[in-house]
C-alpha positions in Angstrom: -51.1 18.8 -82.2 -47.8 18.4 -84.4 -48.4 19.3 -87.9 -46.2 18.0 -90.8 -46.4 19.3 -94.3 -44.4 17.0 -97.4 -44.7 18.1 -101.0 -44.6 14.9 -102.6 -46.6 11.4 -101.8 -43.6 9.6 -101.4 -42.0 12.5 -98.8 -44.9 11.6 -96.6 -46.6 8.4 -96.7 -44.3 6.6 -94.5 -45.5 8.8 -92.2 -49.3 7.9 -93.0 -48.8 4.4 -92.7 -47.5 4.6 -89.5 -50.7 6.8 -88.2 -53.1 4.8 -86.4 -57.0 6.0 -85.7 -56.3 7.9 -89.2 -59.3 10.2 -90.9 -59.0 12.2 -93.7 -60.3 15.7 -94.7 -59.4 18.0 -97.9 -59.8 21.5 -97.6 -58.7 23.8 -100.7 -57.7 21.0 -102.6 -55.1 19.3 -100.0 -55.8 16.3 -97.9 -55.2 16.0 -94.5 -54.8 13.0 -92.6 -55.3 13.3 -88.7 -54.6 10.8 -86.2 -51.8 9.3 -83.7 -48.4 9.1 -84.5 -46.3 7.6 -82.6 -49.0 8.4 -79.5 -49.0 11.9 -80.8 -51.9 13.8 -81.6 -50.9 15.0 -85.6 -51.9 15.9 -89.0 -50.0 15.1 -91.9 -50.3 16.6 -95.8 -49.1 16.4 -99.2 -49.2 20.0 -100.2 -48.0 19.8 -104.1 -44.9 21.2 -105.3 -44.3 24.7 -105.3 -44.5 28.1 -103.0 -48.2 28.7 -104.1 -49.2 25.3 -103.1 -47.3 25.1 -100.0 -49.2 28.4 -98.7 -52.3 27.3 -99.3 -51.8 24.1 -97.8 -49.9 25.9 -94.4 -52.7 28.5 -94.0 -55.3 25.8 -94.5 -53.2 24.0 -91.5 -52.9 26.4 -89.7 -56.4 27.6 -89.8 -58.6 24.3 -89.5 -56.4 22.8 -87.1 -54.3 25.0 -85.4 -50.9 23.4 -84.4 -48.7 23.6 -81.7 -45.9 23.7 -84.1 -45.4 22.9 -88.3 -42.8 20.8 -89.6 -41.8 21.0 -93.1 -40.2 17.5 -94.4 -38.8 16.3 -97.8 -35.9 16.1 -100.4 -33.9 19.0 -101.5 -30.6 20.3 -103.6 -27.5 20.5 -102.1 -25.5 23.7 -101.5 -23.2 22.8 -98.7 -20.0 21.2 -99.4 -20.1 19.5 -95.7 -23.3 17.2 -97.0 -24.2 14.8 -99.8 -26.9 12.4 -100.9 -28.8 11.6 -98.2 -27.9 13.8 -95.3 -29.9 16.0 -93.4 -30.2 19.6 -94.3 -31.7 21.0 -91.1 -33.1 24.8 -91.6 -32.1 27.5 -88.9 -34.0 30.1 -91.2 -35.5 30.4 -94.0 -35.4 32.6 -97.2 -37.4 32.8 -100.6 -34.0 33.2 -102.7 -36.3 33.9 -105.7 -38.2 37.1 -104.6 -36.5 40.4 -106.1 -37.2 43.8 -105.2 -33.7 45.4 -105.3 -34.6 47.2 -107.7 -36.7 49.6 -105.1 -33.5 49.0 -102.5 -34.8 45.6 -100.6 -32.3 43.0 -99.9 -32.6 39.8 -102.1 -35.0 36.9 -100.5 -37.6 37.6 -98.2 -41.1 39.1 -98.3 -43.6 42.0 -97.0 -44.9 41.4 -93.6 -47.3 44.5 -92.1 -45.2 46.8 -94.3 -42.0 45.6 -92.9 -39.2 43.2 -95.2 -38.5 40.4 -93.4 -35.6 38.2 -95.2 -35.1 35.3 -93.0 -37.1 33.4 -91.2 -36.2 32.2 -88.2 -37.0 28.1 -87.3 -37.8 27.6 -83.8 -34.7 27.0 -81.6 -35.7 24.3 -79.8 -37.2 21.9 -83.0 -34.1 22.5 -84.3 -31.8 21.4 -81.5 -34.2 18.4 -81.9 -33.8 17.7 -85.0 -30.3 17.5 -84.6 -30.1 15.1 -82.3 -32.5 13.2 -83.6 -30.5 13.1 -87.3 -27.4 12.0 -84.8 -29.6 9.1 -83.2 -30.0 7.9 -86.7 -26.6 8.1 -87.8 -27.1 10.6 -89.9 -24.8 13.7 -91.3 -26.6 17.2 -90.9 -25.7 20.5 -91.3 -27.8 23.5 -89.4 -28.3 26.3 -92.0 -30.4 28.1 -94.4 -32.8 27.0 -96.4 -33.6 28.3 -99.7 -36.6 28.5 -101.5 -38.2 29.2 -105.0 -40.5 28.5 -107.7 -37.6 26.8 -109.7 -35.8 23.2 -109.8 -32.1 24.0 -109.5 -30.7 22.1 -112.1 -27.4 24.3 -112.8 -24.3 25.4 -111.6 -24.6 29.1 -112.2 -27.5 29.3 -110.4 -26.7 27.1 -107.8 -23.8 29.5 -107.1 -25.9 32.5 -107.9 -28.3 31.7 -104.6 -24.6 30.5 -102.4 -23.8 34.4 -103.4 -26.7 35.7 -102.1 -27.2 33.4 -98.9 -23.9 32.3 -97.9 -25.0 30.0 -94.9 -27.6 28.6 -97.4 -27.4 24.9 -96.9 -30.1 23.4 -99.8 -32.8 24.4 -102.3 -36.1 23.5 -102.7 -39.3 24.4 -103.3 -41.8 24.7 -100.4 -40.1 25.5 -96.8 -39.7 29.4 -97.0 -43.3 29.8 -98.2 -44.7 27.4 -95.6 -42.0 29.6 -93.2 -43.2 32.7 -93.9 -47.6 31.7 -92.7 -46.0 29.8 -89.8 -44.2 33.3 -88.8 -47.6 35.2 -89.3 -50.0 32.8 -87.5 -47.8 32.7 -84.7 -46.7 28.7 -85.2 -43.2 27.3 -83.7 -41.6 25.5 -87.4 -39.4 23.6 -88.8 -37.8 22.4 -92.3 -36.3 19.3 -92.4 -34.9 17.7 -95.6 -32.6 14.9 -97.2 -30.2 15.6 -99.9 -31.5 14.3 -102.7 -29.7 15.9 -105.5 -26.6 18.2 -105.8 -28.2 21.0 -107.7 -26.5 20.8 -110.8 -26.3 19.4 -114.6 -27.0 16.0 -113.1 -29.8 17.0 -110.6 -32.7 15.7 -112.8 -31.1 11.8 -112.9 -29.6 12.0 -109.7 -33.0 13.6 -107.6 -35.1 10.2 -109.4 -32.2 8.0 -108.5 -32.0 9.2 -104.7 -35.7 10.3 -104.5 -37.2 7.2 -102.3 -33.8 6.7 -100.6 -33.5 10.5 -99.5 -37.3 11.1 -98.2 -37.1 7.6 -96.0 -33.8 9.4 -94.5 -35.5 12.5 -93.9 -38.7 10.3 -92.8 -37.1 8.8 -90.0 -35.6 11.9 -88.7 -39.1 13.1 -88.5 -40.3 9.7 -86.3 -37.7 10.3 -83.8 -38.3 14.5 -83.4 -42.0 13.4 -83.4 -41.1 10.9 -80.2 -39.9 13.9 -78.3 -42.3 16.1 -78.7 
């Protein structure tokens, strides 16, 4: 069973439209669509924007569908000089850039798991390799690095530089992947994060996001389809 989570409908509808033998179920306010995707058992859902919605959705998926892996797909703001609009950012790990308990001597990002502070939640190495291979097969440029997650749409160079200052390996910023990573980690489910760049996380981001959303989401879906075929 392959679990796929997107934040917005445009990031998932291309996958759902390809599914066969579909049936839906609403859990915790999230509609899950289960069926066959390229011949594989899969469940796809749209969690909504932000870490809380993403975490609720990922836990509902983990509990009710028990997927063998979870893939978070969608779009993101660019933090890498090697990427441009439409290119693919692949998570090697994920952090929560807005989690801040530095007043107590903790590093920025992460969260407490069983009393231990975890910052970088590592994506499954096998899945990462499959995503890298899929992006290359689709003729898309990709960079693998840290996905920086926070409950804010980054639309200014000051914030962008702040995130890169704390997390030098960050290649993109978005609002769900880090939460899905934590839930997957807790439930011992291998996970991956695949994000197509929709904007540059700067002052022009709102306009770029609106203009390139569908193109970027389409690229992410193309990569996910390839990955599903290989799993």
